ZAMARGU-4260 file (C-alpha; in steps of 0.2 Angstrom, whole numbers, plus 5000, padded with zeros to 4 digits):
<rodrens>
0) 4998/5001/5002 | 5005/5018/4993 | 5007/5030/5009 | 5001/5048/5007 | 5020/5053/5003
5) 5023/5039/4991 | 5006/5043/4981 | 5010/5061/4978 | 5026/5059/4972 | 5020/5044/4961
10) 5008/5059/4954 | 5022/5071/4951 | 5032/5061/4943 | 5019/5053/4930 | 5014/5074/4930
15) 5032/5079/4925 | 5035/5065/4913 | 5017/5070/4905 | 5023/5090/4903 | 5041/5081/4897
20) 5032/5074/4882 | 5022/5089/4878 | 5036/5097/4878 | 5049/5089/4865 | 5030/5086/4856
25) 5030/5108/4856 | 5048/5109/4852 | 5049/5097/4836 | 5033/5104/4829 | 5042/5121/4830
30) 5059/5118/4823 | 5050/5109/4809 | 5041/5121/4808 | 5054/5135/4808 | 5065/5127/4794
35) 5064/5132/4777 | 5056/5125/4763 | 5067/5114/4750 | 5063/5115/4732 | 5065/5102/4717
40) 5062/5103/4700 | 5059/5087/4689 | 5056/5088/4669 | 5048/5074/4660 | 5056/5067/4649
45) 5073/5071/4653 | 5078/5066/4634 | 5068/5069/4619 | 5067/5074/4601 | 5062/5090/4592
50) 5050/5098/4594 | 5049/5090/4611 | 5033/5094/4623 | 5044/5093/4642 | 5032/5092/4660
55) 5041/5101/4674 | 5034/5102/4690 | 5040/5109/4705 | 5038/5105/4726 | 5041/5114/4741
60) 5042/5098/4752 | 5046/5103/4772 | 5045/5117/4784 | 5027/5126/4787 | 5013/5126/4777
65) 5011/5144/4781 | 5027/5151/4779 | 5026/5169/4775 | 5042/5170/4766 | 5033/5157/4751
70) 5016/5162/4752 | 5009/5171/4735 | 5025/5171/4726 | 5032/5179/4706 | 5034/5162/4702
75) 5048/5165/4687 | 5054/5151/4674 | 5069/5153/4662 | 5068/5139/4650 | 5087/5138/4643
80) 5082/5142/4624 | 5083/5161/4626 | 5063/5162/4634 | 5054/5165/4649 | 5037/5165/4660
85) 5030/5173/4673 | 5017/5171/4686 | 5011/5180/4697 | 4995/5176/4710 | 4980/5188/4714
90) 4983/5184/4732 | 4975/5188/4747 | 4984/5197/4759 | 4994/5183/4773 | 4987/5179/4789
95) 4999/5168/4800 | 4993/5152/4804 | 4979/5155/4792 | 4984/5155/4772 | 4993/5140/4765
100) 5009/5140/4754 | 5007/5132/4737 | 5018/5116/4737 | 5018/5110/4718 | 5020/5121/4702
105) 5017/5112/4685 | 5021/5120/4666 | 5024/5113/4650 | 5035/5120/4639 | 5040/5116/4620
110) 5058/5117/4613 | 5058/5119/4595 | 5076/5115/4591 | 5089/5100/4596 | 5101/5106/4612
115) 5104/5104/4631 | 5091/5116/4639 | 5093/5121/4659 | 5078/5124/4666 | 5079/5136/4681
120) 5064/5140/4692 | 5065/5155/4704 | 5050/5159/4717 | 5051/5179/4722 | 5043/5187/4736
125) 5047/5206/4729 | 5065/5207/4724 | 5072/5193/4733 | 5073/5177/4729 | 5065/5164/4742
130) 5071/5146/4732 | 5079/5143/4714 | 5080/5125/4706 | 5086/5119/4690 | 5084/5103/4679
135) 5092/5099/4665 | 5083/5089/4645 | 5093/5086/4633 | 5084/5089/4615 | 5088/5077/4599
140) 5084/5082/4582 | 5069/5076/4577 | 5065/5068/4559 | 5064/5082/4546 | 5048/5085/4534
145) 5047/5068/4522
</rodrens>
């Protein structure tokens, strides 16, 4: 049988363990929330024949879903063939804890000529580049007119 002192000690130990678990969980969430998302870029197919229609997918992984730095960015594509594309969205004002960042961008581009092309994507907030990623495609000469 537990004495009153023993019972109080057991309750205090249990409460301390619960507080430790909650503190550790909150700390892990806070650290994960402060981590900057990383940007990846994939071009499909990576090798094709001219004229080549390439689908490019960019993904933001990790970080907080309400990151102000990545909320409603200007999206700039450089295709490596002398052309560029820019997209800007008309977004509501940013609200911490409420605004959601977009995590996936998909676009299609046609390469008319053969060559190796470095595709670059920049996510910008004003003039500051928040993230940048690159992918390379190889376009081989297609069959000429028949």
